[in-house]
N, C-alpha and C positions, 0 to 999 in steps of 0.2 A: 610621344604621348598617344598619338592616334594609333600607332602600331601596337602599343601595349593594350589599348582599349579593344582593338580588333582581336587580339589574341585572347583576351579575357572573354569576349563575346563568343568566340569559337570554342573555347575550352569549357565554358560553363555548361552548355548542354551536354557535352560528353561526360563531364564529371557528374552531373545530375543523373544521367542515364546509368552510369556505373554504380552510383550509390543506390539507385532504385533497384537495380538487379541484385545487389548485395542484400537488400532488405526483402524484396518481393520473392525471389527464387526460393529461399528456405521456407517462406510461408506457403508457397505453392506446394512444395514437397510435403509439408505437414498436412495441409488441408486436403490435397488429393489423396495422400496416403491413408486418410481416415476412411475412405470409400474403397480401398483396395485390399486384396489379400497380400500376404507376405511375399509370395513369389512374384506377383504382379508389381509390387513396390520395388523389388530389387531389379526386375527386368526393365522398367521404365519409370524411374522416380519422378521425372518432370512431366510425363504425359498425363493427360486427364484419364480418369478411370474408365476402362472400356465397359465394365459391368458394375456400375456403382451399387454398393450395398451398405446397409446400416447395421450390419452384424457387429462391426467393431464398437459402435456406440452402445448397442444393446449388451454386448459382452462386458464392456467397461463398466456400465451401470449395474448390471445384475450380477455377473460373475466376479468382476473386480471389486465390487463393493463401493463404487464411486458415489452411489446415491446417498448412502449413510455418511460417507466421508464429506460429501458436499454439504450436507446439513450441519455436520459438526463444524466445518470451516465457516459456514455462514453464522452459526451461533457464536463461535469464538471471535470472529472478526467484528461482527456487529457489537458485541459486548465490549470488546477492547477499544474499538474506535469511539463509541459513545462515552465510555468511562474516561478515556484519555482526554477527549475534547472537554468534558465537564471539569476534570481536575486541572488540566493545563490552562483553560481559559480563566478559571478563578485565580490560579497561581500567577499567571501573567498579568492579570488585572491588578492584583494587590502589589505586585512588584513595580508596576508602572505608576501606581498611586503612592507608593511609599516615598517619603521626602528624603532629599539628599542622596548620600551614597549608600544608604541602607538598602534601598530597592535594588540598586545595581549589584550589591554584594549578594543579596538573596537570589537574584536572577542568575548571577554567575555560578552560585552553588548548584542551582537547579539544572543548568545547562552543562555543568561539568561532566555529566554522564556521557556527553557526546565524545569526549576524549577517551573513554574507557571502551575497549573492544568487547563485544558480547562474549567472545570466547574466554576472556579473562575472568568473567564473573560466573561462569556456568557451574563451577564446583560449589561455591558458597550458596548460589541460588538453589541448586538441587538439594543440598543438605537442609537448607531452611524450609523449602517447600515439602520435602519428604517428612520432616519433623512435624509440620503443620497438617500433614495428611492431604496435601493438595496435588501430589503427583498422580499421574494417570487419571486426571479429571479435566473436564472442560473448564471448570472454574479456575483451576490452576493455570491453564493456558491463557485465559482471559487476563488474569492478574499479572502474569509474567510478561505478556505482550504489552500491557499497560505500563508497567514499570520501565521496560526497555525503550518504549517509544515516547515516553513522557518528556524527556529532555528535548527531543526534536520538536514536539508540539509547543512546548513552552518557548523555545527559541523563535519559532515562526510567529506565534501569536503575540509574543512580547514585543516584537518589532512593529507589528501593526497597532497595538494598543498605545504605544508611545507616540504615535502620530496623531492621536486624538487630542484636540486642543484642550488645555486646562480650563479654558473659559466655559466649556460645556459642563464639565464636572462642577465648577463653581456655581453655575446657574442651577444645577440640580440640587446642590447643597442648600442654596438659598430657598429653594422650593420645599425644603424639608426632607429630601430623599436621603435615605441611609446608604452606606456603601454598597450593600447588596442590591438595593433598589436601583441605584445608579448603574450597577453592573448589568442588571436584568433589563432595564428600560432604555439605557443609553448606550452602553458599550456593546452589548450583543448585537443589536440591529446594525451598528456601524461596522462591525467586523464580520458580518455574515459572509462576504466573499472570502475572507481569510479563513473562516471556519470550513468553508467548502474546499478550499485549496489544501488546508491541513488534513481534512478528512480523506481526501483522495490519496495523499501521500501515506497516511496511516493505513488506509484500506489496502493499498498495494503491499505495504510492508507486512501487515498482519496476514493477509490472504496467502502470500507466497512464503510465509515463514516455515522453514523445515527444521531449523536447529532445535528449537524447544519442543516441538512434538516428537522429534526423534529422541530427545533426551528424556522427556517426561512420560510419554505415552507408552504403555506396554500392552494394553488390550486392543483387540480388533475393533470393538465398538466405539472407541474414543479416537480412532485415527482421523486425521485431517486429510485434505486432498493431496498436498505435497507428499505426505507420508504414504498414502495409498498408492501413489504413482510409482513409488519405488518397487512395489511388488510386480510391476510389469517388466522389470529388468531382471533377468536371471543370470546365473553365473556363466552359462555357456550359450544362451540364446536370449535375445531381446525381441519381444513381440512388438515391433515398431508400429504397425497399424493400430494396435490396441493402445500403445503408448501415445501415439499422435491423437487418437480420439480423446484420451484422457486429458491431454494438454489443451485441446480445443475447449473441452468442457470447463477446465480450470481457468482458462483465459477469458471466457465469455463474460463472467460477471465484472471483471476489471474494465472491459470495453464498454459494457452497459453503463456502469457507474460514471465513467468519464464522459460518455455521450450525454447523459442526463444532467451532469453538473459542469459541462464544459464552459458555459457562460460565466458561472461563478468562479471557476478555476482560472480563466483568463483575467477576469476582473480582479481576483486576488493577487495574481502575479503582477498586474500593472498598477495596483493601488499604490499611491504615493509616488509614482513615477513623474507625475505632473502636479505641480503645486500652484495654487492660485496666488 
């Protein structure tokens, strides 16, 4: 037993060091590469830049059109996340409050979309959105992202709402609160950490979505960030410093959102783990 414990203690730092290298080294290549020229990147990918330059960021925003693409991604992601949270929280609330097996049946229908791969539905989705005139538009991307992420949001929020004691709802009903008033004044404040956790998941999914912009968007002015980054990769040559700058720009909002909401995110993940 002692020998096993010693072995674990000796191998754990080594394992952690290897894992850190696997994660950190590619990040260093990307971050350092944004300040290098293409020949300098190929000559010394892991070395710090000898002559740092911001030309790659300037070219990515101005010549690569990442400024407009960033704004489009922000509009689509914000609209899709807010709309999904609003619809999913209401749907999860009423599923949790429905008596008997009816609530579970409706909940199961709503989350059944998790079992359907996105690729299996792209043809009917494209036909429907094309007939409605929603292709090649930011509104169409907001709606399709909402539809595809709604089952995930309902699944997460439904689990949290079912942990709210029925006695609280009964007390609200005795005070004359309607179901919508109970949802707004009682349920929403209690599931605020769950909303933050779900919002972060939705933000990452919508912000990094490439499938639907690639399928729906045809014009340059409606491109999102993942779609715009594809232009940095050519058939015979990839401009890696420019691509790395675009990746850093695209990744920055995800890091900022997580840092701002990390307390709520951790609270949402641990909610319900300890019961009084």
